[in-house]
N, C-alpha and C positions, 0 to 999 in steps of 0.2 A: 504494500500500500504506500501511497505518497500523500503527504500533507503539504499544502502550499501556505506559507506564512508571508504576510505582507509586512515588511519591516522598513519603515521610513520610505514608503512608496516603491520599494523594490520587492519583487516576489522571489522568495527563496524556497526551493523545493527540498523537502525532507523525505528522502526515500526510506522505505522500511521503517516508517515512523513508529510502529508498534514493537520494534525489536527491543528486548529488555537489555539495558546496559548495566543496571545495578540490580542483580537478582534479589538480594536481601531487602533492599529498600523498595523493590518493585517499581523502578523508574525506567522509562523508555527513552529512546532517542528524541521523541517529541517533548518529553518532560525536560530533557537536557537542553534542547533548543529553546524552549520557553524560559528556562532559567537564564540563559545568556541574553535573551531578548529583555528580560526583566532587569538584569543587573547592568546592562550596557551603559545607561547614563552615568552610573557611578564608576564603572570599570574603565571606560574608554580613556579618560585622562591619564591613566597609569600604564596603558598598553599602546596607545596611539604613537606612531612614528618610531616604534622600536622593533627591530628584527625579533621574530618569534621562533621558539622551539616548542613543538606541539606533541603531546602524548595522545596517541590514537589507539582505540580498542575496537577493532571491527567486530569482534565476537563478544563484546561486553567485557567488564573488568575481570571476570574470571578466566578469560581467554588471554592469548598472547597479545601484548601491546608493543608499540614501537614509537620512536621519536621521528617526527616529520619536521625536517628543517628546510630542505629545498622545496620549491613550489612544484607540485605535480603539473604536468603539461595540460591536464584536462581542466584545471581550475579556470573559472571564467575571467575575462579580461578586467572586469570591474573590481576584482580582488587585487589590491595594490601590492607591489613588490619592491624590494630593494636588493641590489647586487653589491656585495661587500667582499673585500679580500679574504682569502684563506690561504693556508700553506699550499703552495703549488698552483694557485689559481684564484678563482672566485666562486661564490655561491650566492644564489638568489633566494632570499628569505621572504616569507609572507609578512605583510603589515596589516594590522587590524585597525583600520581608519574609521570604521563606522559599525553600527549595530548589526547591519545586514551581514557583514563579514563574520562577526562572532557567531551569528546564527548559522551561517553557511558552514563554518568549521565544525560545529556540533553535528550538522548533517553529514559531515565527512568522518564521523566517528571520533572526533577530537573531544576528549574529556577535560584535559588540563592545558592551560595556556601558560607558558613560561616566557619571560621577556628578558632581553638584554638589559644591562645596567647603563647602556648608552643609547643615544638616539641615532637614527639612520644617517643623518646628515654629517655627523662627526662620530663615527663608530669607535674611534680610538680614545675618545674622551668621555669617561663616565660622568653622569650627573646624579648618580645615586651611590651611596656607600651602604652596603647591606651586610649585616652580621646575622648569621643563622645560629641560634642556640638550640642544639640538637641533643636531646636527652639519650642516655644510654642505659636507662633502667631505673633511675631515681624518680622522685616525685615531681609533679609539675610545679609545685610551689617553689622548688629550687630553680626551675627554669624562669619563672616569673621574677624571682629575686635577681637572677643573673641579668635579665633584660633590663630591670630597673637600675641595677648598678652600672650597666653600660650606658644607659641614658644619662646618669649623673656625670659620668666621665666625659661624654660627648658634649653635654651642655657646658661643662667647665672649659672646654676647648672652643666654645663659640658656635657649635653646631646645633641643629634643631632635630632631635630624634623623634621618630614615629615608630609605632609597634603594630604588628599584625600576627594573629594566630594563623598558622600555616594550613590548618585543616588536616594536618598529618600528626606530628608529635611535638613540634617545637614552636618557637617564636622567632620572627624576623624583626630586627631593629634596623630601621632605614633612615638615612639622613639625606636630604636633597643637597646637591652640590652645584656650585657654579662651575661651568665647564672650563677646561684649560689644562689641568694636569692629566697625564695619561694613566692608563691602568697600573703600570708599575709603581708610580708615585702613590696612587690611592691605596693599592694593595700594601705597599710598604708602611704607610700610615696605619692601616688597619692591623697589620701584624704587630707593630710596636704596642698599639693599644691592647690587643688581645693578649700579648705576652705579659703586659703589666697586670691585666685582670687575672690571668692564671697564676702569676707569681704571688698575688695577694690572696688568692683563694684556691690553692692547689687541691684542696679536699673535694671541691665541687666542680672545678673547671679543668679542661685539658685542651691542648692543641694536637694531641696524638691522632694522626690520620687513620691508623689501623684500629678497627673496632675492638680487636682483642686486647689492645693496650689501654683502653679507656676505662675499664671497670664500669662503675656506675656514674662516672663523671659526665658532665655536660660538655659536648664538643663545641667549641667556639669556631665555627666554620667561616673562614674568610676567603675561601678559594673560589667563591662566586665572583670575586672582584678581579676579573681577568677578561681579556678580549675574547669574545665569542662564547663566554660562559653566560649563564642565565639563572634567574630566580623565579619562583612561582608568582604569578600575577594576582593582585588583589581581586577578590570576588570570583576567582576561578574554582572549579570543582576538582577534588582529588579522587584518584581511583581506589577508594576504600569502600567497604560494604555499605556504610550509611550515607554515602555521597556527601561528605563534609565539604565545606567551603572555606577558603582562605579569606579571613575577614579583618579589615583594618580596625584598630582599637582607638578609643580615647586613652591617653596615657594613664590616667588614674584607674582604668579598668585592670591594669596589671596587678593592682593590690587586692583584687577580688578573689577570694578563695574559690568561688564557684566557677571561675574562668577555666575552660578546658580548650585544648588546641582544636578539637573537633566539635565544639559546642554548637555551631551553626551548620545546617545542612541544606540541601536543595529544598527539603520539605518545610523547614521552619525559618528560612532566611527572610521571608517577606516582611515580618514585623521589624526586623533589624534594619532593612532598607528604608522603611518608613521613618526611621529616626534620623536619616541623613547620613552623610559621609564624614567620618571622623578625620579623614585626611584632606578634607576640602581646603584649598588654598596652600597646599604643600609647596608648590613651586615658588610662592612668594617668600618662603623661608629658606631658599637655597643660600648656602654660604660658601665662601672660598675654603678650600682645603687648608686646615691649619698647618703651620710649618713643623709642628711637632705633635706627637700623639700622647704626650703627657703634659699636664699643666706645669708651667714654670713655677719654681719654688719662690 
């Protein structure tokens, strides 16, 4: 069966609209498409103009998935693209410039939208610094505390941190940046910051890349801060049984004991959306990358 959705005056065909994508949650391709139509007004400011890496699941999340980075030849011309350098050549990525594109992607079995930390016109210059606090078995209260501690340090350095539940296990702390420094400089800044955090709290935090070496400590992941790497987009869906959604937070929500990384799902996100976007106006708070990652004495 095929469902035609009219999204901002563009007709988008959702084939096999009754195919189940999330068996436990009993959600179909059409449910997924309607989610992206619903969240598009809030989501687009954070994904527009950015090369995308897309997780697709043709047989639902219980089947094999794959990452879609280059644009398939059959995609319609109205889906925008950008060609960027890669080792040994170039690659053409998808851009999500409008709601119709987000809906179309869901019709192509895309569940999760990941974005670059830079925009397409200057792909070597990140405009976001993203720290991923990824638990290894401890409680989520410790993740919340680590994110708050990172926020304190970033504010002391003149940056403006934002937080987001990932819909998976952890929290992302994101700072908007003025463009200029390249990925090596931003990554170097983040590494010094993360090393200081781990040094001050070695019981709870680690930079160990190998999971076997982390124990139950929280991994402070700075490796997304690199050319062609990506992070999960706000309001996107994660390929987990309950169809959880990555949701931006008001900073003070990090203090709430009831907060969970998968608290919001495709089924219950509507009331959250009605409250507005906690990240609204983020770009106005972009700051230059500080010269050092620890405050001066």
